[in-house]
VEXBA-704403 format. One line per field, with one value per residue (C-alpha): residue in three letters; x, y, z. Coordinates in steps of 0.001 Angstrom, whole numbers. Each point is the difference from the previous one (the first is absolute). Layout:
residuo = [ALA, ...] .
px = [X, ...] .
py = [Y, ...] .
pz = [Z, ...] .
END
This chain:
residuo = [MET, PHE, VAL, ARG, LEU, PHE, PHE, MET, LYS, ARG, ASP, ALA, LYS, ILE, VAL, GLU, CYS, PRO, ARG, ASP, ALA, MET, GLN, GLY, ILE, HIS, ASP, PHE, ILE, SER, THR, LYS, THR, LYS, THR, ASP, TYR, LEU, ASN, LEU, LEU, LEU, GLY, CYS, GLY, PHE, ASP, THR, LEU, ASP, PHE, GLY, SER, PHE, VAL, SER, PRO, LYS, ALA, ILE, PRO, GLN, LEU, ALA, ASP, THR, THR, GLU, VAL, LEU, ALA, GLY, LEU, ASP, LEU, ALA, ASN, THR, SER, THR, LYS, LEU, LEU, ALA, ILE, VAL, ALA, ASN, ILE, ARG, GLY, ALA, GLU, THR, ALA, CYS, LEU, HIS, ASP, GLU, ILE, SER, TYR, LEU, GLY, PHE, PRO, PHE, SER, VAL, SER, GLU, THR, PHE, GLN, GLN, ARG, ASN, THR, ASN, SER, SER, ILE, ALA, ASP, SER, ILE, ASN, ALA, VAL, ALA, GLU, MET, GLN, ASN, LEU, CYS, LEU, LYS, HIS, THR, LYS, GLU, LEU, VAL, VAL, TYR, LEU, SER, MET, GLY, PHE, GLY, ASN, HIS, TYR, GLY, ASP, PRO, TRP, ASN, ALA, ASP, VAL, LEU, ILE, HIS, TRP, THR, ASP, LYS, MET, ASP, LYS, MET, GLY, VAL, LYS, ILE, LEU, ALA, LEU, SER, ASP, THR, ILE, GLY, THR, ALA, ASN, PRO, ASP, SER, ILE, SER, ALA, ILE, PHE, SER, SER, LEU, ILE, PRO, ALA, TYR, PRO, HIS, ILE, GLU, PHE, GLY, ALA, HIS, LEU, HIS, THR, THR, PRO, ASP, ARG, TRP, ARG, GLU, LYS, VAL, GLN, ALA, ALA, TRP, ASP, ASN, GLY, CYS, ARG, ARG, PHE, ASP, GLY, ALA, VAL, LYS, GLY, PHE, GLY, GLY, CYS, PRO, MET, ALA, THR, ASN, THR, LEU, THR, GLY, ASN, MET, PRO, THR, GLU, ASN, LEU, LEU, ALA, PHE, CYS, LYS, GLU, ASN, ASN, ILE, GLU, THR, GLY, VAL, ASP, SER, ALA, ALA, PHE, GLN, ILE, ALA, PHE, LEU, GLU, ALA, ASN, LYS, VAL, PHE, LEU, GLY] .
px = [41966, -3658, -1402, 2047, -1274, -3639, 434, 2559, -697, 239, 775, -98, -1758, 2144, -1903, 2203, -1040, 1418, -3029, 1137, 3547, -1056, -2747, 2196, 2451, -320, 1217, -2535, 1063, -1171, -2802, 2261, 2698, -2577, -1513, 3399, 1056, -3294, 176, 3405, -1506, -2895, 2570, 1478, -2731, -1206, -3344, -1368, 1118, -1214, 274, -2005, -2627, -3356, 213, -202, 2847, 243, 792, 2410, 1022, 2479, -2824, -2303, 772, -1021, -2621, 2547, 2582, -2496, -676, 3713, 459, 642, -2058, 24, 2760, -42, -1658, 448, -3251, -505, -912, -1080, -262, -3191, -813, -3758, -3074, 568, 3465, -1345, -2664, 2647, 2243, -2905, -384, 3262, -229, 3795, 17, -479, 362, -1093, 2120, -1450, 2040, -2078, 1811, -516, 1235, -2708, 2609, 1675, -3295, -870, 3465, 194, -3520, -1634, -2691, -784, 295, -3806, -347, 2780, -1570, -3146, 2175, 1466, -3505, -831, 3321, -495, -3369, 1554, 2721, -2523, -2050, 3029, 1786, 2875, 1431, 458, 3308, -276, 3231, -148, 2146, 1896, -479, 3033, -491, -136, 1721, -3210, -1002, -3048, -980, 1873, 330, -880, -3596, -400, 1223, -2204, -2992, 501, 946, -3273, -1882, 1735, -610, -3727, -9, 1663, 3441, 2464, 3360, 1345, 3496, 1506, 1871, 3012, -654, 2785, 2407, -659, -581, 2475, 218, -2004, -2910, -5, -18, -2723, -2323, 334, -124, -3261, -1693, 1031, -1194, -3217, -890, 1450, -2256, 1512, 3247, 2166, 2823, 2917, 599, 3118, 1997, 3517, 3479, 2848, 1127, -3408, -1516, 1018, -1306, -3360, -390, 1132, -2542, -2834, 950, 451, -3492, -1788, 76, 390, -750, 2649, 47, 3259, 1451, 3224, 2914, -2410, -994, -2968, -2088, -3224, 51, -2968, 1634, 2918, 2289, 2851, -746, 996, 616, -1967, 1151, 2564, -1304, 3490, 305, -3294, 1171, 3363, -1745, -2208, 2921, 2002, -2956, -1023, -3292, -1392, -1307, -403, 2221, 2494, 3388, 1333, -3084, 87, 3638, -897, -2767, 2277, 2613, -2678, -1304, 2835, -913, -3644, 497, 3354, -78] .
py = [27649, 215, -1076, -3182, -605, 205, -2996, -1968, -3681, -1061, -3526, 1170, 2947, 2022, 2075, 2697, 859, 3341, 301, -3097, 1354, 3369, -873, -999, 2921, 2274, 3287, 1454, -53, 3194, -225, 1415, -2561, -2770, 1243, 584, -3549, -1540, 1820, -1571, -3412, 705, 370, -3446, -2133, -1956, -1683, 1579, 2604, -448, 3729, 846, -908, 1354, -972, 1861, 2550, -1017, -3559, 874, 3696, -298, -495, 2789, 1963, -2715, 2232, 2789, -2470, -1335, 3518, 441, -3144, 291, -2744, 1382, -2219, -3200, -3384, -721, -380, 1426, -2079, 1464, -1963, 347, -1414, 516, 1052, 3677, -218, -1945, 2637, 2726, -1900, -524, 3765, 100, -1092, -277, -3035, -3375, -2342, -23, -2261, -1432, -1943, -2994, -2093, -3725, 571, 1339, 1581, 1883, 1140, 1636, 1496, 1227, 1328, -77, -2367, -3702, -2417, -257, 3768, 109, -2574, 2140, 3004, -1871, -549, 3711, 1053, -2332, 1626, 3455, -1001, -1332, 3184, 2252, -2104, -992, -3343, -1350, -1603, -2026, -654, -3211, 1212, -2558, -2184, -2141, -414, 2141, 219, 415, -3655, 628, -2882, -39, -2571, -414, -844, 3341, 1852, -2046, 767, 3756, -97, -1776, 2726, 2715, -1875, -180, 3783, 509, 1076, -542, 850, -1533, 727, -2375, 2094, -1295, 2663, -893, -1740, -3552, -1519, -2529, -1779, -2968, 2067, 2279, -2990, -1778, 3008, 1128, -3543, -508, 3286, 868, -3213, -1, 3607, 646, 3032, 1791, 1941, -971, 2234, -278, 2789, -1426, 1475, -1265, 246, 645, -3628, -1569, 2001, -2125, -3320, 1618, 1542, -3202, -2088, 2378, 189, -3767, -537, 2360, 3414, 2805, 3050, 1265, 2949, 1731, 3201, 1641, -1142, -2003, 3053, -409, -2791, -187, 2237, -1912, -3428, -77, 2320, -811, 252, -2519, 2003, -21, -1993, 2259, 955, -8, -3668, -842, 1722, -1778, -3358, 754, 1128, -3119, -2183, 1962, 1023, 3188, 2559, 3139, 1935, 2377, -596, 3528, 1638, -2408, 826, 3671, -828, -2450, 2704, 2427, -2467, 691, 3689, -872, -2641, 825, 3791] .
pz = [8764, 1004, -3372, 289, 3516, -1007, -2303, 1980, 452, 3647, 1143, 3608, 1619, 2397, 2550, 1500, 3585, 1194, 2287, 1860, 118, 1403, 2467, 2942, -214, 3032, -1461, -2420, -3639, -1687, -2533, -2714, 717, -261, -3239, -1618, 863, -1077, -3321, -618, 756, -2369, -2764, 573, -1545, 3022, -461, 3189, 2540, 3598, 602, 3141, 2530, 1102, 3652, 3274, 296, 3655, -1044, -2822, 309, -2859, -2511, 1178, -3186, -2483, -1661, -453, -1311, -2531, -1266, -696, -2091, -3724, -1628, -3534, -1384, 2002, -342, 3714, 1936, 3496, 3051, 3339, 3234, 2026, 3436, 192, -1972, 655, -1507, -2975, -615, 65, -2412, -2379, -358, -1953, -3619, -221, 2326, -1684, 2965, 3625, 2189, 3202, 2586, 1032, 2560, 389, 3570, 2321, 2272, -2829, -1528, 3301, 301, -3588, -665, 3456, -1240, 80, -2903, -17, -346, -2584, -2306, 13, -822, -2967, -1372, 337, -1517, -2930, -676, 229, -2450, -2485, 305, -545, -2644, 2238, 1020, 3502, 938, 3191, 1875, 2011, 2894, 2050, -3066, 764, 3733, 3120, 3362, 2006, 83, -2200, -2316, -3301, -2763, -3673, 865, 1795, -3081, -2319, 2226, -215, -3677, -685, 1893, -2036, -3229, 665, 482, -3368, 1253, -2852, 1599, 3217, 1267, 2552, 2556, 1875, 2630, 2448, -2371, 1206, -3447, -1333, -3368, 1267, 1328, -3038, -2348, 1955, 94, -3614, -1362, 1922, -903, -3553, -1727, 2051, -885, -3483, -483, 3032, -309, 2962, 1136, 2386, 2495, 1593, 2844, 361, 1423, -2468, -58, -647, -2848, -2986, 1275, 775, -3436, -1698, 1902, -843, -3676, -338, 1384, -2346, 1680, -2541, 2151, 2438, 2409, 815, 1406, -1109, 2196, 2168, 2010, 2312, 1430, 1956, 3112, 1461, -194, 2440, 1876, -2393, -3694, -2611, -3140, -3221, -2995, -1738, -3421, -1455, 1003, -1681, -3164, 128, 392, -2988, -2142, 859, -988, -3118, 1603, -1527, 2511, -2107, 2420, -1613, 1614, -582, 1506, 2921, 704, 377, 2490, 1787, 612, 1195, 2601, 2444, 90, 675, 2660, 1563, -235] .
END
């Protein structure tokens, strides 16, 4: 199976995000349970696995064992690349110590209120952090993925429109950031807003890889994916069964985009993802044990 995955053509990149699924769960998931589950996901053929986070254990206690989890991953027979979320320079420096990690993901919010709430820093401080992280990534042969949080609007009354996103995309572009993921942090995106944003950004910055990190309710997922795909997005984040959401966003979470729905959409539209359906089914069945006990 793995030899085939190494040479699989991908029309769409699927980023599986168990880190996002786990981070808001109150009861601690054992390190062994995490590593066993992540190793199943590594066998599926995802482009990228968002596996953990180097953030304060006080902020996200569930991910305090990310270093131990990383040590337990079997990377010998997988083409999947590892992504770790960082919230500040210290976290980025720690992530850069690990050769196994290919991507550092940083949540940069276009909402000042959410940036303070999510990373305890201002947008002004965060844009400086992006510059430092980009330099760290270049030094350590890694790539920075910037998530534009609240990318489809916010409920704080902070300014949001296509011009705001273009402004920050231009800033990132000038720093050399090559991957930007638009995050529907609280699930407010609709087909019109998704279409408007991607149709504005993708043609204007063809050298940047734009992704969609969409949160959704069960009845809205398809229209969101369709709008993103139709407007040029080829990178999609998901989490098995839609588990998780952002614990810093609201008191009630809107779930992640279910990975199985993304894969079904791609199969229906003859979009190659490189994901092995049999291996994914095994991980899919294991997810209930991980997240529901």
